[in-house]
N, CA, C and O atoms as CSV, one atom per row, in Angstrom:
chain,resi,resn,atom,element,x,y,z
A,1,MET,N,N,0.862,6.024,-23.354
A,1,MET,CA,C,2.310,6.183,-23.479
A,1,MET,C,C,2.818,7.182,-22.438
A,1,MET,O,O,2.148,8.164,-22.119
A,2,PHE,N,N,3.993,6.913,-21.928
A,2,PHE,CA,C,4.609,7.805,-20.956
A,2,PHE,C,C,5.893,8.378,-21.529
A,2,PHE,O,O,6.492,7.806,-22.440
A,3,LEU,N,N,6.305,9.509,-20.987
A,3,LEU,CA,C,7.566,10.100,-21.417
A,3,LEU,C,C,8.648,9.765,-20.404
A,3,LEU,O,O,8.461,9.936,-19.199
A,4,ASP,N,N,9.782,9.287,-20.904
A,4,ASP,CA,C,10.904,9.055,-20.005
A,4,ASP,C,C,11.675,10.359,-19.833
A,4,ASP,O,O,11.380,11.342,-20.512
A,5,PRO,N,N,12.659,10.381,-18.934
A,5,PRO,CA,C,13.391,11.638,-18.689
A,5,PRO,C,C,14.002,12.239,-19.952
A,5,PRO,O,O,14.209,13.450,-20.022
A,6,ASN,N,N,14.291,11.407,-20.947
A,6,ASN,CA,C,14.892,11.915,-22.179
A,6,ASN,C,C,13.850,12.507,-23.118
A,6,ASN,O,O,14.202,13.134,-24.117
A,7,GLY,N,N,12.570,12.314,-22.807
A,7,GLY,CA,C,11.512,12.896,-23.613
A,7,GLY,C,C,10.988,11.970,-24.691
A,7,GLY,O,O,10.083,12.345,-25.436
A,8,SER,N,N,11.539,10.761,-24.790
A,8,SER,CA,C,11.029,9.831,-25.789
A,8,SER,C,C,9.903,9.005,-25.181
A,8,SER,O,O,9.844,8.820,-23.965
A,9,GLN,N,N,9.017,8.514,-26.028
A,9,GLN,CA,C,7.864,7.774,-25.519
A,9,GLN,C,C,8.244,6.333,-25.204
A,9,GLN,O,O,9.012,5.701,-25.929
A,10,ILE,N,N,7.687,5.830,-24.107
A,10,ILE,CA,C,7.929,4.451,-23.726
A,10,ILE,C,C,6.592,3.754,-23.541
A,10,ILE,O,O,5.620,4.347,-23.072
A,11,ASP,N,N,6.565,2.492,-23.917
A,11,ASP,CA,C,5.367,1.698,-23.671
A,11,ASP,C,C,5.333,1.318,-22.187
A,11,ASP,O,O,6.332,0.831,-21.658
A,12,PRO,N,N,4.203,1.533,-21.508
A,12,PRO,CA,C,4.112,1.218,-20.080
A,12,PRO,C,C,4.549,-0.207,-19.749
A,12,PRO,O,O,5.141,-0.449,-18.697
A,13,ALA,N,N,4.257,-1.151,-20.647
A,13,ALA,CA,C,4.626,-2.542,-20.404
A,13,ALA,C,C,6.142,-2.682,-20.300
A,13,ALA,O,O,6.647,-3.447,-19.478
A,14,SER,N,N,6.863,-1.940,-21.137
A,14,SER,CA,C,8.320,-2.056,-21.109
A,14,SER,C,C,8.882,-1.445,-19.832
A,14,SER,O,O,9.909,-1.897,-19.327
A,15,ILE,N,N,8.209,-0.414,-19.305
A,15,ILE,CA,C,8.645,0.182,-18.041
A,15,ILE,C,C,8.538,-0.860,-16.931
A,15,ILE,O,O,9.481,-1.061,-16.165
A,16,GLY,N,N,7.388,-1.520,-16.851
A,16,GLY,CA,C,7.184,-2.538,-15.833
A,16,GLY,C,C,8.194,-3.661,-15.973
A,16,GLY,O,O,8.716,-4.162,-14.977
A,17,HIS,N,N,8.470,-4.060,-17.215
A,17,HIS,CA,C,9.414,-5.152,-17.445
A,17,HIS,C,C,10.809,-4.748,-16.986
A,17,HIS,O,O,11.499,-5.513,-16.313
A,18,ARG,N,N,11.211,-3.545,-17.357
A,18,ARG,CA,C,12.560,-3.105,-17.032
A,18,ARG,C,C,12.735,-2.976,-15.513
A,18,ARG,O,O,13.820,-3.222,-14.987
A,19,ARG,N,N,11.675,-2.593,-14.825
A,19,ARG,CA,C,11.748,-2.418,-13.381
A,19,ARG,C,C,11.978,-3.761,-12.689
A,19,ARG,O,O,12.658,-3.833,-11.666
A,20,LYS,N,N,11.401,-4.831,-13.263
A,20,LYS,CA,C,11.499,-6.133,-12.621
A,20,LYS,C,C,12.890,-6.736,-12.774
A,20,LYS,O,O,13.303,-7.553,-11.951
A,21,VAL,N,N,13.615,-6.342,-13.817
A,21,VAL,CA,C,14.904,-6.960,-14.097
A,21,VAL,C,C,15.870,-6.723,-12.946
A,21,VAL,O,O,16.041,-5.591,-12.494
A,22,GLY,N,N,16.498,-7.792,-12.475
A,22,GLY,CA,C,17.508,-7.670,-11.439
A,22,GLY,C,C,16.941,-7.597,-10.037
A,22,GLY,O,O,17.690,-7.434,-9.075
A,23,GLN,N,N,15.641,-7.713,-9.907
A,23,GLN,CA,C,15.046,-7.701,-8.572
A,23,GLN,C,C,14.491,-9.082,-8.251
A,23,GLN,O,O,14.039,-9.811,-9.134
A,24,LYS,N,N,14.534,-9.424,-6.965
A,24,LYS,CA,C,13.929,-10.679,-6.559
A,24,LYS,C,C,12.419,-10.545,-6.637
A,24,LYS,O,O,11.861,-9.466,-6.441
A,25,LYS,N,N,11.770,-11.667,-6.927
A,25,LYS,CA,C,10.314,-11.640,-7.003
A,25,LYS,C,C,9.754,-11.468,-5.599
A,25,LYS,O,O,10.099,-12.217,-4.686
A,26,LYS,N,N,8.894,-10.480,-5.436
A,26,LYS,CA,C,8.335,-10.202,-4.118
A,26,LYS,C,C,6.894,-10.693,-4.050
A,26,LYS,O,O,6.255,-10.964,-5.067
A,27,ARG,N,N,6.407,-10.797,-2.818
A,27,ARG,CA,C,5.031,-11.242,-2.611
A,27,ARG,C,C,4.062,-10.281,-3.279
A,27,ARG,O,O,3.112,-10.697,-3.941
A,28,MET,N,N,4.318,-8.970,-3.096
A,28,MET,CA,C,3.492,-7.957,-3.742
A,28,MET,C,C,4.396,-6.822,-4.187
A,28,MET,O,O,5.457,-6.609,-3.599
A,29,PRO,N,N,3.991,-6.089,-5.220
A,29,PRO,CA,C,4.762,-4.925,-5.640
A,29,PRO,C,C,4.850,-3.910,-4.506
A,29,PRO,O,O,3.918,-3.762,-3.716
A,30,CYS,N,N,5.977,-3.217,-4.436
A,30,CYS,CA,C,6.189,-2.235,-3.363
A,30,CYS,C,C,5.075,-1.190,-3.359
A,30,CYS,O,O,4.618,-0.752,-2.303
A,31,ASP,N,N,4.645,-0.798,-4.569
A,31,ASP,CA,C,3.640,0.255,-4.671
A,31,ASP,C,C,2.360,-0.157,-3.949
A,31,ASP,O,O,1.753,0.647,-3.241
A,32,VAL,N,N,1.953,-1.410,-4.130
A,32,VAL,CA,C,0.713,-1.879,-3.512
A,32,VAL,C,C,0.849,-1.866,-1.994
A,32,VAL,O,O,-0.052,-1.423,-1.281
A,33,ASP,N,N,1.994,-2.359,-1.509
A,33,ASP,CA,C,2.223,-2.347,-0.062
A,33,ASP,C,C,2.169,-0.928,0.479
A,33,ASP,O,O,1.580,-0.670,1.528
A,34,ARG,N,N,2.800,-0.002,-0.263
A,34,ARG,CA,C,2.871,1.381,0.207
A,34,ARG,C,C,1.480,1.992,0.256
A,34,ARG,O,O,1.141,2.705,1.200
A,35,ILE,N,N,0.667,1.710,-0.774
A,35,ILE,CA,C,-0.681,2.283,-0.831
A,35,ILE,C,C,-1.535,1.730,0.312
A,35,ILE,O,O,-2.230,2.484,0.993
A,36,ILE,N,N,-1.481,0.431,0.516
A,36,ILE,CA,C,-2.276,-0.182,1.583
A,36,ILE,C,C,-1.849,0.380,2.933
A,36,ILE,O,O,-2.688,0.697,3.777
A,37,HIS,N,N,-0.541,0.502,3.129
A,37,HIS,CA,C,-0.023,1.045,4.385
A,37,HIS,C,C,-0.503,2.480,4.585
A,37,HIS,O,O,-0.944,2.852,5.672
A,38,HIS,N,N,-0.412,3.272,3.531
A,38,HIS,CA,C,-0.822,4.672,3.600
A,38,HIS,C,C,-2.307,4.785,3.940
A,38,HIS,O,O,-2.696,5.576,4.799
A,39,VAL,N,N,-3.127,3.994,3.264
A,39,VAL,CA,C,-4.572,4.063,3.499
A,39,VAL,C,C,-4.892,3.678,4.939
A,39,VAL,O,O,-5.737,4.300,5.583
A,40,SER,N,N,-4.205,2.641,5.443
A,40,SER,CA,C,-4.484,2.230,6.818
A,40,SER,C,C,-4.043,3.305,7.807
A,40,SER,O,O,-4.692,3.511,8.832
A,41,LEU,N,N,-2.929,3.998,7.498
A,41,LEU,CA,C,-2.487,5.087,8.377
A,41,LEU,C,C,-3.507,6.214,8.380
A,41,LEU,O,O,-3.840,6.761,9.432
A,42,VAL,N,N,-4.001,6.558,7.196
A,42,VAL,CA,C,-4.987,7.636,7.095
A,42,VAL,C,C,-6.245,7.264,7.874
A,42,VAL,O,O,-6.814,8.096,8.580
A,43,LYS,N,N,-6.674,6.016,7.744
A,43,LYS,CA,C,-7.864,5.571,8.472
A,43,LYS,C,C,-7.656,5.717,9.974
A,43,LYS,O,O,-8.539,6.194,10.687
A,44,GLU,N,N,-6.472,5.300,10.452
A,44,GLU,CA,C,-6.212,5.390,11.892
A,44,GLU,C,C,-6.186,6.839,12.348
A,44,GLU,O,O,-6.742,7.185,13.390
A,45,LYS,N,N,-5.532,7.685,11.551
A,45,LYS,CA,C,-5.323,9.066,11.971
A,45,LYS,C,C,-6.634,9.839,12.018
A,45,LYS,O,O,-6.897,10.578,12.967
A,46,TYR,N,N,-7.451,9.663,10.989
A,46,TYR,CA,C,-8.659,10.482,10.879
A,46,TYR,C,C,-9.928,9.716,11.210
A,46,TYR,O,O,-11.009,10.300,11.274
A,47,GLY,N,N,-9.802,8.405,11.422
A,47,GLY,CA,C,-10.972,7.595,11.703
A,47,GLY,C,C,-11.921,7.537,10.521
A,47,GLY,O,O,-13.139,7.474,10.687
A,48,LEU,N,N,-11.346,7.558,9.321
A,48,LEU,CA,C,-12.185,7.575,8.120
A,48,LEU,C,C,-12.668,6.176,7.791
A,48,LEU,O,O,-11.984,5.185,8.049
A,49,THR,N,N,-13.854,6.114,7.218
A,49,THR,CA,C,-14.305,4.872,6.616
A,49,THR,C,C,-14.382,5.137,5.132
A,49,THR,O,O,-15.228,5.903,4.669
A,50,LEU,N,N,-13.500,4.505,4.390
A,50,LEU,CA,C,-13.472,4.757,2.953
A,50,LEU,C,C,-14.482,3.858,2.269
A,50,LEU,O,O,-14.590,2.673,2.587
A,51,ASN,N,N,-15.215,4.423,1.334
A,51,ASN,CA,C,-16.203,3.639,0.617
A,51,ASN,C,C,-15.585,3.019,-0.626
A,51,ASN,O,O,-14.561,3.481,-1.130
A,52,SER,N,N,-16.233,1.956,-1.112
A,52,SER,CA,C,-15.838,1.323,-2.356
A,52,SER,C,C,-15.807,2.398,-3.449
A,52,SER,O,O,-16.649,3.294,-3.390
A,53,PRO,N,N,-14.924,2.385,-4.421
A,53,PRO,CA,C,-13.930,1.345,-4.730
A,53,PRO,C,C,-12.612,1.518,-3.988
A,53,PRO,O,O,-11.638,0.846,-4.326
A,54,TYR,N,N,-12.545,2.384,-3.000
A,54,TYR,CA,C,-11.272,2.635,-2.334
A,54,TYR,C,C,-11.086,1.770,-1.096
A,54,TYR,O,O,-10.008,1.741,-0.502
A,55,GLU,N,N,-12.144,1.069,-0.717
A,55,GLU,CA,C,-12.055,0.229,0.471
A,55,GLU,C,C,-11.074,-0.918,0.242
A,55,GLU,O,O,-11.087,-1.556,-0.810
A,56,ILE,N,N,-10.232,-1.169,1.225
A,56,ILE,CA,C,-9.313,-2.306,1.143
A,56,ILE,C,C,-9.731,-3.326,2.190
A,56,ILE,O,O,-9.751,-3.016,3.381
A,57,PRO,N,N,-10.059,-4.519,1.768
A,57,PRO,CA,C,-10.572,-5.544,2.681
A,57,PRO,C,C,-9.515,-5.970,3.701
A,57,PRO,O,O,-9.780,-6.826,4.545
């Protein structure tokens, strides 16, 4: 369970549902795109090779 700004508990599923309302269906969630982009930037910057389970194919 998560706390919303008002301090009441919300079911994570309802958060995800509410977020989708009014938005067009995208190829991938923004969060996933952002994470993949961030990881690739970090790899380029530091020349890191991330090991599983963090490796992105």
